[in-house]
TORVODO-160829 format. One record per residue (C-alpha): x, y, z. Coordinates in steps of 0.05 Angstrom, whole numbers, plus 5000, padded with zeros to 4 digits. Example, Ala and Ser with C-alpha at 12.3 -4.5 7.8 and 13.67 -1.06 7.14 Angstrom:
524649105156
527349795143
//
This chain:
500050005000
505550495017
509550414953
503450314908
499550924934
505651354950
508951274883
502251354848
502252064877
508552184835
505151994769
505252564718
498752744684
498653034613
506053174617
505353574682
509553334740
505953364808
508353904856
512953704912
507853824967
502953354932
508052794932
510052885004
502852915028
501152284989
506651895021
504752165090
497452005081
499351325053
503051185118
496751415156
492450915118
497350345129
497750465204
490250535211
489349865174
494549425206
497649815263
493549445315
496048775286
503448865274
505049595292
505349695217
512849795213
513149755135
520350005144
526649605158
529650195195
523950225244
524249475253
531749515270
530050065320
524749605350
530049075363
534349585400
528249775442
526849045458
520249065421
522248525370
527147955369
532447895314
528547315283
522147705282
525848295252
528447875195
521347625180
518848355181
524448605136
523648065084
516048195084
517248945076
521948845016
517048354982
511248824995
514849424966
516749034904
509648794894
506849494904
511449804852
510049234803
502549334810
503550084796
507449934732
502049464709
496249974717
499850604697
501350794623
508750834611
508451554584
505851794651
511551494692
515752144697
520552444747
521253164769
527153294722
526652844662
521152444629
524051744632
520351154661
526650804685
527651334738
520451394762
519951444838
527251224845
530451584904
537051924887
541252514910
540653224884
546253344834
549653834883
549053394944
555052954958
554552224980
556752375051
551652945056
546152485030
548151955081
547752445138
541252745115
537852065108
540551875177
537952515209
531052475177
530251745198
532851905268
527352425276
522151925252
524951395300
524451885358
517051955343
516551195341
520151135408
515551645441
509251305414
511450615438
513650885506
508650625558
509351295595
506051615536
500451115527
495151615549
496952045489
496351475439
490251735403
490751905329
497351535322
496251425248
495252175236
501452345277
505851885236
502852105171
504252835185
511152675211
512952325146
509752895106
513753445141
520353065137
519252905063
517553635050
523853875084
528953345064
525853134998
529553634954
536153374980
535552624978
528252454963
527552325038
526551575033
527651405107
525750705085
530350205050
524449785027
521150384994
527650544956
529249824939
522849694900
523650214845
530950094842
529849354831
524449444777
528349974739
535349694752
537650374779
542650304835
546250974837
547551164910
542750614931
547150414989
545751085021
538350905028
540350285069
546050535113
543051235125
536051035150
538450425188
544150805220
539551385239
534450905270
539850535309
542751175338
535951485355
533150855389
539650735427
540051445451
532651455471
533350795509
539851025543
537551725562
530251615578
529850865590
524450395564
520150155623
515749555612
510049845652
508450465691
505350435761
499650925764
499751425821
493551405865
488651965852
487252385915
479652285908
480651535904
485151535965
479951926005
474451465982
478350846001
479751106069
472451246081
470550546059
476050246104
473450646163
466450386151
468549666151
472349756216
466150006254
462849426289
455649486317
454949406391
449648916413
445549126475
444748576525
//
């Protein structure tokens, strides 16, 4: 769903390339849809970098992570394949040139170096991973409403800001699918090492600095304490029988 719907938002119509904001909002809202659909089942990782961060936080085992990552890669490849099947080739255009073999392929801006791209992808994914850490933190469970919207807008704002530099993948599976179908591997390593490195650092720092408690003991509410004391007092009173 992420690759199919997200990359569909990049499809050109009548030779007109979609504006950058449309593309970033489409990917963000696609994330929102995915989380709303399967977030309650599997946490809707759909991202190897997030899955690696989950291992650091103790949310997933290494074996579970491998299953997740393989599933994410297969899902991304299927999603992009479906898009190529249903979309006329003439409408698969990029923001710079009209060539189908570069459609939705993440690559660096011509003036951005490989090291800069690596750092940028790492920073963007680290910010995303910090949001993930905060949502998964049991101390924040009372603020867990509208999680899908929060993640959708997070992806949208990061893609809007970082997109002109690197395409702001933050997701190796998302970058792998179009690279595989189009046989375009320029700077592809950046979209693996950058996001995974950023997620590793962010999750490790969060866990080290803030800790990851398994549960939080609720503090007694004053009204509840007062009510319990009254009930206890009532049970201690014994009626006196007149003889």
